[in-house]
KOLLO-810023 format. One line per 3 residues: their letters; for each residue x, y, z of N, C-alpha, C. Coordinates in nm, 4 decimals, always signed. Example, Ala and Ser with C-alpha at 12.3 -4.5 7.8 and 13.67 -1.06 7.14 Angstrom:
<sites>
AS) +1.3190:-0.5690:+0.7800:+1.2300:-0.4500:+0.7800:+1.3200:-0.3300:+0.7800 | +1.2850:-0.2250:+0.7080:+1.3670:-0.1060:+0.7140:+1.2900:+0.0030:+0.7870
</sites>
This chain:
<sites>
MET) -1.0778:+0.2187:+1.2108:-0.9492:+0.2032:+1.1470:-0.9705:+0.1833:+0.9967 | -0.8991:+0.2609:+0.9170:-0.9132:+0.2526:+0.7729:-0.8209:+0.1444:+0.7178 | -0.8791:+0.0524:+0.6424:-0.8016:-0.0548:+0.5809:-0.7677:-0.0153:+0.4374
PSS) -0.6709:-0.0853:+0.3754:-0.6402:-0.0554:+0.2347:-0.7633:-0.0634:+0.1449 | -0.8522:-0.1617:+0.1705:-0.9705:-0.1746:+0.0847:-1.0700:-0.0621:+0.1084 | -1.0841:-0.0145:+0.2340:-1.1758:+0.0967:+0.2590:-1.1173:+0.2263:+0.2052
NKA) -0.9826:+0.2413:+0.2113:-0.9177:+0.3579:+0.1531:-0.9369:+0.3565:+0.0019 | -0.9204:+0.2392:-0.0599:-0.9405:+0.2278:-0.2040:-1.0849:+0.2625:-0.2385 | -1.1791:+0.2117:-0.1632:-1.3207:+0.2375:-0.1910:-1.3521:+0.3868:-0.1816
STV) -1.2974:+0.4543:-0.0821:-1.3247:+0.5981:-0.0688:-1.2564:+0.6773:-0.1800 | -1.1368:+0.6352:-0.2212:-1.0672:+0.7016:-0.3310:-1.1436:+0.6813:-0.4614 | -1.1877:+0.5588:-0.4872:-1.2642:+0.5299:-0.6087:-1.3940:+0.6113:-0.6091
AAL) -1.4609:+0.6195:-0.4953:-1.5845:+0.6985:-0.4877:-1.5562:+0.8448:-0.5212 | -1.4467:+0.8987:-0.4703:-1.4108:+1.0382:-0.4988:-1.3766:+1.0569:-0.6466 | -1.3035:+0.9615:-0.7035:-1.2672:+0.9701:-0.8453:-1.3912:+0.9598:-0.9345
QAV) -1.4816:+0.8727:-0.8992:-1.6057:+0.8590:-0.9770:-1.6917:+0.9846:-0.9654 | -1.6884:+1.0490:-0.8499:-1.7626:+1.1745:-0.8329:-1.7053:+1.2840:-0.9231 | -1.5718:+1.2886:-0.9357:-1.5073:+1.3858:-1.0248:-1.5505:+1.3582:-1.1697
KRK) -1.5530:+1.2332:-1.2070:-1.5948:+1.1973:-1.3437:-1.7397:+1.2380:-1.3673 | -1.8290:+1.2034:-1.2744:-1.9713:+1.2392:-1.2894:-1.9881:+1.3895:-1.3019 | -1.9176:+1.4646:-1.2163:-1.9277:+1.6109:-1.2177:-1.8825:+1.6675:-1.3521
SGK) -1.7838:+1.6030:-1.4146:-1.7338:+1.6515:-1.5442:-1.8379:+1.6337:-1.6547 | -1.9268:+1.5353:-1.6372:-2.0261:+1.5057:-1.7402:-1.9675:+1.4353:-1.8613 | -1.8426:+1.3923:-1.8511:-1.7742:+1.3289:-1.9647:-1.7776:+1.1766:-1.9536
TYG) -1.7723:+1.1131:-2.0701:-1.7610:+0.9675:-2.0754:-1.6138:+0.9285:-2.0615 | -1.5913:+0.8006:-2.0364:-1.4542:+0.7517:-2.0333:-1.3866:+0.7794:-2.1681 | -1.4612:+0.7626:-2.2752:-1.4066:+0.7861:-2.4081:-1.3649:+0.9309:-2.4299
QIA) -1.4469:+1.0238:-2.3824:-1.4126:+1.1660:-2.3961:-1.2884:+1.2006:-2.3146 | -1.2842:+1.1519:-2.1928:-1.1670:+1.1771:-2.1070:-1.0430:+1.1168:-2.1716 | -1.0570:+0.9942:-2.2218:-0.9442:+0.9250:-2.2847:-0.8924:+1.0037:-2.4043
QEA) -0.9821:+1.0511:-2.4867:-0.9399:+1.1252:-2.6054:-0.8659:+1.2529:-2.5659 | -0.9166:+1.3227:-2.4667:-0.8522:+1.4463:-2.4212:-0.7178:+1.4195:-2.3549 | -0.7057:+1.3066:-2.2863:-0.5828:+1.2757:-2.2121:-0.4831:+1.1946:-2.2953
GLT) -0.5251:+1.1484:-2.4136:-0.4362:+1.0685:-2.4971:-0.4181:+0.9264:-2.4464 | -0.5227:+0.8713:-2.3856:-0.5189:+0.7366:-2.3293:-0.6313:+0.6538:-2.3907 | -0.6380:+0.5248:-2.3573:-0.7519:+0.4446:-2.4014:-0.8654:+0.4584:-2.3003
NVY) -0.9881:+0.4313:-2.3467:-1.1036:+0.4410:-2.2579:-1.0955:+0.3417:-2.1420 | -1.0470:+0.2223:-2.1681:-1.0369:+0.1222:-2.0619:-0.9306:+0.1623:-1.9599 | -0.8198:+0.2187:-2.0068:-0.7150:+0.2608:-1.9142:-0.7640:+0.3745:-1.8243
VAQ) -0.8403:+0.4666:-1.8805:-0.8974:+0.5739:-1.7978:-0.9889:+0.5135:-1.6920 | -1.0722:+0.4180:-1.7314:-1.1603:+0.3526:-1.6339:-1.0786:+0.2819:-1.5268 | -0.9689:+0.2161:-1.5679:-0.8809:+0.1494:-1.4718:-0.8208:+0.2505:-1.3739
LLR) -0.7762:+0.3637:-1.4267:-0.7194:+0.4683:-1.3395:-0.8237:+0.5182:-1.2397 | -0.9441:+0.5446:-1.2881:-1.0483:+0.6003:-1.2018:-1.1102:+0.4966:-1.1088 | -1.0747:+0.3709:-1.1264:-1.1166:+0.2648:-1.0346:-0.9989:+0.2137:-0.9514
RQA) -0.8835:+0.2813:-0.9610:-0.7603:+0.2459:-0.8888:-0.7167:+0.1035:-0.9187 | -0.7288:+0.0650:-1.0456:-0.6813:-0.0644:-1.0908:-0.5532:-0.0486:-1.1725 | -0.5096:+0.0754:-1.1937:-0.3858:+0.1047:-1.2656:-0.3197:+0.2237:-1.1976
QLK) -0.1895:+0.2348:-1.2161:-0.1118:+0.3424:-1.1543:-0.0915:+0.4551:-1.2547 | -0.1233:+0.5759:-1.2147:-0.1002:+0.6944:-1.2966:+0.0499:+0.7193:-1.3061 | +0.1007:+0.7249:-1.4268:+0.2442:+0.7435:-1.4485:+0.2819:+0.8907:-1.4358
PET) +0.4076:+0.9222:-1.4015:+0.4499:+1.0604:-1.3747:+0.4275:+1.1579:-1.4903 | +0.4266:+1.1084:-1.6145:+0.4096:+1.1981:-1.7282:+0.2626:+1.2247:-1.7633 | +0.1684:+1.1635:-1.6923:+0.0274:+1.1696:-1.7309:-0.0608:+1.2650:-1.6497
PSS) -0.0267:+1.3034:-1.5265:-0.1206:+1.3848:-1.4481:-0.1676:+1.5133:-1.5169 | -0.0795:+1.5830:-1.5866:-0.1218:+1.7103:-1.6463:-0.2280:+1.6887:-1.7536 | -0.2142:+1.5854:-1.8366:-0.3151:+1.5622:-1.9400:-0.4455:+1.5110:-1.8786
LRA) -0.4374:+1.4330:-1.7718:-0.5586:+1.3856:-1.7055:-0.6283:+1.5009:-1.6337 | -0.5509:+1.5872:-1.5711:-0.6110:+1.7016:-1.5033:-0.6726:+1.7989:-1.6037 | -0.6129:+1.8128:-1.7228:-0.6713:+1.8978:-1.8268:-0.8092:+1.8441:-1.8660
ALP) -0.8231:+1.7109:-1.8693:-0.9510:+1.6492:-1.9027:-1.0486:+1.6525:-1.7852 | -0.9953:+1.6461:-1.6638:-1.0767:+1.6463:-1.5410:-1.0216:+1.7522:-1.4458 | -1.0542:+1.8790:-1.4683:-0.9954:+1.9873:-1.3887:-1.0227:+1.9784:-1.2380
DLS) -1.1283:+1.9055:-1.1991:-1.1600:+1.8957:-1.0558:-1.0797:+1.7886:-0.9825 | -0.9884:+1.7217:-1.0509:-0.9015:+1.6257:-0.9820:-0.8095:+1.7019:-0.8872 | -0.8182:+1.6697:-0.7609:-0.7353:+1.7377:-0.6610:-0.5931:+1.6830:-0.6635
EEL) -0.5022:+1.7602:-0.6076:-0.3626:+1.7129:-0.5942:-0.3589:+1.5849:-0.5115 | -0.4430:+1.5805:-0.4082:-0.4473:+1.4626:-0.3216:-0.4888:+1.3377:-0.4004 | -0.5927:+1.3510:-0.4852:-0.6363:+1.2373:-0.5655:-0.5298:+1.1986:-0.6682
LHE) -0.4694:+1.2976:-0.7322:-0.3622:+1.2683:-0.8281:-0.2473:+1.1960:-0.7594 | -0.2105:+1.2427:-0.6403:-0.1030:+1.1776:-0.5641:-0.1405:+1.0328:-0.5328 | -0.2645:+1.0109:-0.4899:-0.3102:+0.8752:-0.4578:-0.3064:+0.7867:-0.5824
MMQ) -0.3457:+0.8426:-0.6973:-0.3481:+0.7666:-0.8218:-0.2072:+0.7292:-0.8688 | -0.1072:+0.8014:-0.8224:+0.0313:+0.7731:-0.8626:+0.0960:+0.6649:-0.7757 | +0.0254:+0.6209:-0.6712:+0.0754:+0.5129:-0.5859:+0.0407:+0.3784:-0.6496
PPM) +0.1228:+0.2764:-0.6284:+0.0863:+0.1443:-0.6813:-0.0500:+0.1021:-0.6253 | -0.1412:+0.0635:-0.7116:-0.2754:+0.0281:-0.6636:-0.2812:-0.1128:-0.6062 | -0.3833:-0.1363:-0.5276:-0.4165:-0.2715:-0.4846:-0.5117:-0.3240:-0.5915
RSY) -0.4558:-0.3965:-0.6885:-0.5384:-0.4490:-0.7975:-0.6209:-0.5644:-0.7413 | -0.7489:-0.5502:-0.7515:-0.8379:-0.6493:-0.6936:-0.9713:-0.6411:-0.7650 | -1.0608:-0.7288:-0.7284:-1.1962:-0.7222:-0.7799:-1.2909:-0.7784:-0.6757
DPN) -1.4139:-0.7375:-0.6867:-1.5185:-0.7885:-0.5999:-1.5668:-0.9199:-0.6607 | -1.5537:-1.0316:-0.5919:-1.5963:-1.1595:-0.6507:-1.7444:-1.1612:-0.6886 | -1.8230:-1.0738:-0.6301:-1.9655:-1.0673:-0.6635:-1.9902:-1.0033:-0.7997
IIQ) -1.8864:-0.9411:-0.8582:-1.9031:-0.8723:-0.9858:-1.9435:-0.9696:-1.0970 | -1.9116:-1.0975:-1.0825:-1.9480:-1.1970:-1.1831:-2.1003:-1.2061:-1.1972 | -2.1733:-1.1569:-1.0981:-2.3190:-1.1595:-1.1050:-2.3740:-1.0530:-1.1994
DPT) -2.2924:-0.9523:-1.2320:-2.3372:-0.8509:-1.3273:-2.3462:-0.9155:-1.4654 | -2.4563:-0.8994:-1.5381:-2.4718:-0.9669:-1.6674:-2.3622:-0.9356:-1.7697 | -2.3141:-0.8130:-1.7744:-2.2084:-0.7796:-1.8699:-2.0804:-0.8535:-1.8352
VYR) -2.0430:-0.8518:-1.7091:-1.9206:-0.9198:-1.6663:-1.9370:-1.0709:-1.6825 | -2.0539:-1.1218:-1.6489:-2.0778:-1.2655:-1.6635:-2.0639:-1.3082:-1.8091 | -2.1217:-1.2320:-1.9027:-2.1146:-1.2680:-2.0451:-1.9713:-1.2574:-2.0979
LHE) -1.8958:-1.1589:-2.0506:-1.7561:-1.1473:-2.0910:-1.6776:-1.2692:-2.0412 | -1.6998:-1.3045:-1.9166:-1.6358:-1.4230:-1.8588:-1.6762:-1.5475:-1.9376 | -1.8040:-1.5586:-1.9690:-1.8535:-1.6731:-2.0453:-1.7858:-1.6805:-2.1827
AVM) -1.7700:-1.5661:-2.2501:-1.7062:-1.5642:-2.3819:-1.5607:-1.6101:-2.3725 | -1.4889:-1.5605:-2.2720:-1.3491:-1.6006:-2.2562:-1.3415:-1.7502:-2.2230 | -1.4293:-1.7977:-2.1382:-1.4284:-1.9404:-2.1043:-1.4628:-2.0251:-2.2266
HFG) -1.5581:-1.9803:-2.3067:-1.6012:-2.0560:-2.4246:-1.4937:-2.0577:-2.5336 | -1.4313:-1.9434:-2.5589:-1.3330:-1.9322:-2.6657:-1.1890:-1.9499:-2.6181 | -1.1671:-1.9536:-2.4857:-1.0321:-1.9545:-2.4299:-0.9428:-2.0666:-2.4781
ESI) -0.9936:-2.1879:-2.4832:-0.9107:-2.3014:-2.5235:-0.8673:-2.2869:-2.6696 | -0.9580:-2.2410:-2.7539:-0.9246:-2.2206:-2.8954:-0.8252:-2.1068:-2.9121 | -0.8440:-1.9987:-2.8363:-0.7499:-1.8862:-2.8414:-0.6118:-1.9325:-2.7988
KDI) -0.6063:-2.0114:-2.6908:-0.4780:-2.0654:-2.6431:-0.4119:-2.1495:-2.7509 | -0.4892:-2.2371:-2.8169:-0.4334:-2.3206:-2.9228:-0.3724:-2.2355:-3.0344 | -0.4415:-2.1300:-3.0722:-0.3920:-2.0450:-3.1810:-0.2675:-1.9683:-3.1368
INE) -0.2665:-1.9172:-3.0135:-0.1468:-1.8491:-2.9622:-0.0284:-1.9449:-2.9656 | -0.0480:-2.0670:-2.9158:+0.0608:-2.1645:-2.9138:+0.1032:-2.2040:-3.0547 | +0.0086:-2.2174:-3.1449:+0.0406:-2.2536:-3.2828:+0.1184:-2.1429:-3.3539
DFG) +0.0760:-2.0175:-3.3331:+0.1392:-1.9048:-3.4030:+0.2660:-1.8538:-3.3357 | +0.2757:-1.8670:-3.2020:+0.3879:-1.8085:-3.1291:+0.4766:-1.9107:-3.0607 | +0.4215:-2.0248:-3.0260:+0.4943:-2.1236:-2.9476:+0.4334:-2.1326:-2.8082
DGI) +0.5019:-2.2027:-2.7217:+0.4540:-2.2239:-2.5852:+0.4723:-2.0962:-2.5044 | +0.3635:-2.0258:-2.4802:+0.3710:-1.9007:-2.4058:+0.2330:-1.8451:-2.3783 | +0.2324:-1.7207:-2.3331:+0.1074:-1.6559:-2.2926:+0.1027:-1.5116:-2.3434
MSA) -0.0153:-1.4533:-2.3353:-0.0330:-1.3112:-2.3615:-0.0238:-1.2386:-2.2274 | +0.0620:-1.1384:-2.2211:+0.0795:-1.0619:-2.0981:-0.0444:-0.9790:-2.0685 | -0.0823:-0.9749:-1.9431:-0.1872:-0.8831:-1.8990:-0.1245:-0.7630:-1.8287
IDF) +0.0090:-0.7565:-1.8285:+0.0799:-0.6424:-1.7707:+0.1196:-0.5471:-1.8827 | +0.1869:-0.5987:-1.9843:+0.2185:-0.5184:-2.1026:+0.0992:-0.5379:-2.1954 | -0.0076:-0.4617:-2.1703:-0.1392:-0.4920:-2.2246:-0.2095:-0.3642:-2.2658
YCA) -0.2714:-0.3688:-2.3807:-0.3524:-0.2587:-2.4313:-0.4937:-0.3123:-2.4426 | -0.5902:-0.2363:-2.3941:-0.7286:-0.2806:-2.3978:-0.8170:-0.1622:-2.4326 | -0.9111:-0.1835:-2.5212:-1.0046:-0.0774:-2.5588:-1.1411:-0.1383:-2.5878
VDK) -1.2443:-0.0569:-2.5697:-1.3811:-0.0943:-2.6040:-1.4287:+0.0062:-2.7073 | -1.4776:-0.0461:-2.8193:-1.5282:+0.0400:-2.9252:-1.6702:+0.0001:-2.9616 | -1.7432:+0.0954:-3.0184:-1.8805:+0.0743:-3.0629:-1.8831:+0.0907:-3.2139
IKG) -1.9371:-0.0104:-3.2821:-1.9494:-0.0031:-3.4273:-2.0918:-0.0433:-3.4662 | -2.1265:-0.0184:-3.5909:-2.2536:-0.0663:-3.6458:-2.2258:-0.1962:-3.7201 | -2.3054:-0.2971:-3.6945:-2.2919:-0.4235:-3.7651:-2.3524:-0.4133:-3.9036
VDG) -2.3358:-0.5183:-3.9819:-2.3902:-0.5185:-4.1176:-2.5422:-0.5050:-4.1164 | -2.6051:-0.5428:-4.0059:-2.7503:-0.5302:-3.9926:-2.7923:-0.3935:-3.9381 | -2.6934:-0.3040:-3.9166:-2.7226:-0.1698:-3.8661:-2.7350:-0.1608:-3.7150
KDR) -2.7220:-0.2734:-3.6451:-2.7338:-0.2733:-3.4990:-2.5979:-0.2478:-3.4360 | -2.6004:-0.1895:-3.3158:-2.4768:-0.1618:-3.2428:-2.4066:-0.2913:-3.2052 | -2.2727:-0.2884:-3.2152:-2.1898:-0.4017:-3.1771:-2.0761:-0.3525:-3.0881
VVL) -2.0339:-0.4385:-2.9978:-1.9229:-0.4102:-2.9069:-1.7970:-0.4749:-2.9636 | -1.6883:-0.3974:-2.9722:-1.5599:-0.4520:-3.0154:-1.4633:-0.4377:-2.8985 | -1.4120:-0.5498:-2.8511:-1.3129:-0.5508:-2.7440:-1.1771:-0.5800:-2.8060
TFD) -1.0785:-0.4983:-2.7743:-0.9431:-0.5225:-2.8214:-0.8573:-0.5584:-2.7013 | -0.8009:-0.6776:-2.7043:-0.7033:-0.7222:-2.6059:-0.5726:-0.7353:-2.6814 | -0.4758:-0.6544:-2.6499:-0.3495:-0.6507:-2.7227:-0.2380:-0.6655:-2.6200
GKY) -0.1915:-0.7885:-2.6019:-0.0902:-0.8153:-2.5007:+0.0389:-0.8656:-2.5612 | +0.1467:-0.8310:-2.4981:+0.2792:-0.8775:-2.5404:+0.2865:-1.0292:-2.5235 | +0.3475:-1.0959:-2.6201:+0.3674:-1.2400:-2.6103:+0.4854:-1.2686:-2.5183
LPH) +0.4655:-1.3581:-2.4249:+0.5711:-1.3990:-2.3319:+0.5905:-1.5499:-2.3421 | +0.7054:-1.5935:-2.3943:+0.7292:-1.7380:-2.4039:+0.7583:-1.7964:-2.2659 | +0.7135:-1.9196:-2.2467:+0.7529:-1.9909:-2.1253:+0.9008:-2.0247:-2.1399
TEQ) +0.9747:-2.0158:-2.0321:+1.1182:-2.0411:-2.0388:+1.1514:-2.1770:-1.9795 | +1.2549:-2.2360:-2.0335:+1.3054:-2.3596:-1.9775:+1.3811:-2.3244:-1.8504 | +1.3574:-2.3966:-1.7456:+1.4216:-2.3662:-1.6188:+1.5450:-2.4531:-1.6031
ISE) +1.6576:-2.3915:-1.6295:+1.7862:-2.4615:-1.6249:+1.8544:-2.4279:-1.4921 | +1.9119:-2.5309:-1.4290:+1.9802:-2.5094:-1.3014:+2.1079:-2.4290:-1.3232 | +2.1546:-2.3644:-1.2187:+2.2801:-2.2879:-1.2246:+2.3965:-2.3775:-1.2659
HMV) +2.3960:-2.4993:-1.2179:+2.5013:-2.5942:-1.2536:+2.5035:-2.6153:-1.4045 | +2.3870:-2.6330:-1.4650:+2.3786:-2.6556:-1.6089:+2.4171:-2.5291:-1.6859 | +2.3802:-2.4115:-1.6370:+2.4170:-2.2854:-1.7017:+2.5679:-2.2729:-1.7054
SRL) +2.6359:-2.3064:-1.5942:+2.7821:-2.3017:-1.5890:+2.8451:-2.3953:-1.6911 | +2.7897:-2.5154:-1.7051:+2.8412:-2.6123:-1.8027:+2.8206:-2.5638:-1.9452 | +2.7065:-2.4994:-1.9713:+2.6775:-2.4513:-2.1064:+2.7685:-2.3355:-2.1467
RK) +2.8126:-2.2572:-2.0496:+2.8995:-2.1403:-2.0779:+3.0421:-2.1821:-2.1122 | +3.0832:-2.3037:-2.0746:+3.2228:-2.3494:-2.0957:+3.2458:-2.3880:-2.2385
</sites>
């Protein structure tokens, strides 16, 4: 019996095979499709939903994408992660950086915007490679999320009184 997670795993394997066969990087596919490199990776890992206006540009970048795979990519994904992924050194260091800088980032968000959060739904993310002042490669991560203020939770009774 195929479960949602086994279906996702087989779909991701098929999508990754299409990418490998193309010989293109996420960045190349993204540039051709007019998307960010991280979003392309999310699509090809079934962590994001392919929107109705995007299949033609993605297929132009990856001609071997079948109609079946495109159809599957247009379904709402089961966004999940393997808890063992934290053991990967890159993921562990990213997690460590967010944990180390998170409290300070939160303080600055609250100071500059007020009591609220950065959305991970209305979110833009990209990975770029630059040369540092020492000439060595550096990783630049861009997290660009919409600010969402926390709302005061007022009862219906109070809302009615305020409207009068």
